N, C-alpha and C positions, 0 to 999 in steps of 0.2 A: 536205752540208749546211752552209750559209755562214749565221750567224746574226750580227746583230750587237748591240750594250747600248748601252742608252737610260737616259742618267744619270738620274739622280734630281732634275726637273725640278720636282717637286710641294714636295719636302723646301727645295728653294732659295728658295723663293717663302714659307718659312712667315711671315714679317715680314712680309705682307700682309695684310688685312685677306682675310676671306673670308666669305661668306653666300648661302644660296640661298633665293629668292622662290619658296618651294612650291607656290601658287596658280597657276603657270604656264600648267595643264592646257587651262583654259576660252582664255586666248588664244592658244594654237600651234592649238588645234582651229579658232579662227576665222584664225587666219591660214593655214590647210593648207586650207582653205573657199577663201577669198578667193580663193589664190593657183593653184586648182585649177581655177575659173572661166576661165581663159586659157588652160588648154591647153596650159602653155609644155612640159608634160611627160607621158609616161602617169601613169596614177594610179599603175603596180605600179610604176615608176619612182621619182614622186614619194614614197613610200612606204617605198624602200629608200634613197633620199639622206639623206630626213630623221629614219631610225631610226640610219644610221649616224654623222651629223653630230648628231641629238639639239639640232637647234635650239630648242625647247624648253630645254632644260636649258642652253643658252647663252645666252641673254637673260635666263634668272634664276640665272644663277649671275655674268654679269656684269653687271646691273642689279640687283642684290637688293631693290635700294630701292622700284625703280617701281611707280606706281599703275597700276592695268590700262589706262590708255590707254597711256601708255609703254612699257607691258612689249608688248603690240600691237604699237608701229610698233618695237621693238626688235628682236624676234624672226621679223617683217616686213622687217625691214632688212635680219635673217642668211639669211630665206629668199632674195631675191633676190641679194645676193653669191653665192650659191652658185649662183643659177638663173643668173646672169652669169658665174663665175668656171670654172665646169667645164665649158662649151662651148670655152672657150680652152685649158683644160685635155686635154681628151680628146677634142673633136673635128677636123670639118677647120679650127674657126677658129685651132682652134693652130701650124699649119704653110702656114695659106692667107692671105699678107700682104692679098690684095686685098678679099676677104672681110671678114677681119675691121677694115679701114679705113671702110669701109661700114658694119661693123654698130656700131661705133665712134660716128661723124658720125653718126648717128640717133639713140644711147640718147642721147650728147648736145645736142643737140636739145630731145629732151622733155622732157629735165632744165633745161634754160636758158630756154624757150620758151615756157610750160605754154601760154599762154594759145591759141593756134596752133594748138596738138596736135592733127595729125590719125593716126589709129591704122595702123599700116603692116601692108597686107599678109603676113599670115605672118611676121610678127614679133610673135608677142601679146605676147612679156615686156618691148617699147620701152613697149604699152600698161598695164601692170604696174607699170613704174617709174615713169609719168607721173600714175599713179591714188596711190602711193604717196606722191610728193611733194608732190602737193595737200594732202594728210591728215598731213602731217608740219608744211605750213607751218599749219596749223589750231593744233599744239597746240606750236609754237614762237615764242620770240622774234624778231626781223626778224633781228637779229642773228648765232644763233645758223641760222638759216633758210640764211642768206647765204654763211655758213660750213661749214654741211654739204653745200649745191649745191657749190659750189667745191670742195672737197674730192671730190665725186665724182665730177665731170666731169676733177679732175687722176689720180685712180686711173683711169678710165676710159682716158683718154689712156696713161698709163704700163703699162698692159696691153698697150694697143697697140702701144708698143715692144717691151716684152720678147717678144711674136710677133718680130718682127724681129730681135731677137737670137738668140732661138730659130731660125727661120729658116739665119740668116748665120752661126751656130755661135759664137757671140762671148758669151766669158767674161771680163768685168772683172775688175779686182783686185779685193782685198778690200775695202777702203775706200771705191771706187768703188762696188762691189756694194752696200753698208750702204746708204750714201746713194741708191741707186735703189731698192731694196728699201723702204725707208721709207716710199714713196708704195704700192709693190704691194699691200702687207702688209693696206693698208685700214684705219689705224686713226685716220686722221685724222676718219672720217665718224663711227664708233665713239665718240672725245672729243666730239662735238658733242653727242651721243645723251648722254654720261653729263648732262650741263644738261639736256637735256630728263626726263632721267628723276630726276632731283632738282630740277624745276623751278624752278630758278635761271638768271640773264643776266647771265654772266661779262662783264666787256664785254671789247672791241676792243683798248682798253691792257695790260689781266692778259696777255689771251692772246700779245702779244704784247711783254710783258715779256721782256727777256733770259734771267732766268733759269726763267720756264715755259718759255719757248720751248726750253730746256734740259732740262727735264725732261720735255715732251713727248716731245723726242727720243730720249732715253735711255728712257721708258716703251716707245716704238715699239720700239726695239732689243729693248730687254727681251718683247716677243712674238713678232717675225719670227725672234729666235733659236730658240727654244720651237717656232714653226710647222717651222722648216726641217729642225731637228732631228730630227722626230715624220715631217716629209713627206718627210721623201728617201725611203726606201726606197718608198714608192707611186710618186713619181715616176720614180725609174731606173726602175721596172718601166715605164714607156711610153717610157723614150729622153729624158725630159727632168732635163736635169742642171743646171740654173739654180735652183741652191741652194745655202747659201755651203757646209755638205759638200763637196761638188762644188767649188766655187770655191778654198776652201783646200785639197782636195788638189792641186786642180793647183798651187796659188801655193808650197806649200811641199813639196810632193814626198813625202808622206804617204797611205799609206793610209786609208781610211775609217775603220775604226774611231777611226785616231786624231785625223783631221777632228775627229770628232765630238765627241773630250774636249777637242780645240783649242774647237770653240764654247760647250763649255762652258765652260770659263776664261772667255772673252770673256762670257757668260752673265749668269755671278757677278762679273767686274768689273764690268758693269754694273747689277748691282741693288747694289754699294758703290756706285756715284758716285748711282744714286738716291737712297738713304737720304742721302749727304750734300749731297748738291743738293736736298732736302727741308728738313735742317734751316737751307735760306739762304734759304727764299722770304721775298721783303720783306713790309714789312708797306704799306697802302694807308691807307684810314679803316676804322673799325668797321664800316661796313654791307659795303665792299667786301672785309673778311680775312674775314668771317664766312661769304660767299660762293665764297672761295676755298677755305677752307677743307672746306666739301661738296664743293666740285669735287676735291679732292686726294682725301679721302675714295674719293671715288666711283674715281680712278683708281686706288688700292687694287687697290679690288672689282675690277675691269676685268684688273691686273696678274694678282691672284690665282686671278682668274677662269678667263682664259684658260688656265694653267696644269692646274689643273683639271682643265678642260672637253678639253684634251686627251689627259689619260688618259682618262679617263670615257669618252669617245666613240670610237667603233671605225673614222670618216672617214680617218686615218693610221696608227694602230697596229693595227688589226683588232682582234677580240674580246681579250675581257680575261683569258680562260681561255689563251689562246697566248703569251702573254708574260712570267708569273709575277708576282711581287710588283713592286712601285713601285720600289723601291731594288736592285733587281736583275734587270730586265726583259732580255731577251732576243726578239728577234723572227727571224722568218727572213725573209733574202734573198729577195724576190719575183724569180720569173725574167722577162725580157724580153719583154714583149708581141710579138705576132708583126706585123711590116713597121715596128716604133719602130726607131727609130734608136741606130745601136749606142756604148755607153760609151765615151767615148774613150781615149785608152792610159794618161794620168797618173791617172785614176781607178780603182784598182783594193783588190782588198779585203786581201789578204795584201802583208805587207812585202817 
């Protein structure tokens, strides 16, 4: 039996704020009832996905200072992320460029042209996305709403590009992969939700400031490295090797466990760089400084929350009782699913 060890990602973020908005069950129920109306997936599958992903906990641990309306929006956002992301990971869209392109273009149109939106037959998830952005616009500032839609469109277009890379077995170099993954991990919409959850209006001049942009990039790197370490096993089982662990295996010519440890070093380095950059945030004016302080407090909760959620949820690592303690987690390597692409020769478990 082959196993891989997952480093202590939770312990590594112990310098970041963490909290949970425990009153999230009502928002979760409302979100599930809302999404179920669109019949995107069967009630059984919907329940299984949400139980595995713990989307209510995700919203509550990423945005613990939310009010009821913004928490509901956050939970709905994660429901939609998974409703959009999972077909690209698991179903026909994963390896069919033409179908994926048509689907992508339809979603982009629903997000950017809300006034002329028309429901698309057999694609109820498009209507769900349209309804969500209309509700989000009512709870956002004009700047935040524009940033959110722009971020979602960019995310969707890059998911499409990822399909093309999978189909053609393209494995970029480590640095190129990280730049690409900064978009597909979906953090930019989550950053905007920090503003909405804290009811603050961060000026565009702040978001575009070089120091702030560096901090947002590093924040994204921390989360994408967490996600890729935790999702590697699930992804390799379905023949998907577009993951930083696989990329390191190929580029550095090292086995999987060594690659995971290499990525964990990258993760620890990103945390140190974040803390250093956080101390260099410039001063603006008193009112803006207060907004920036709340914004980065929200980012700390986001980073710490994602690490804790990856451990608490079963979406990637499976049941907690099957992996041991967080400081010494061992998980069984899942067998390759029937019909899935074979693992490239450069990716191996033994030295």
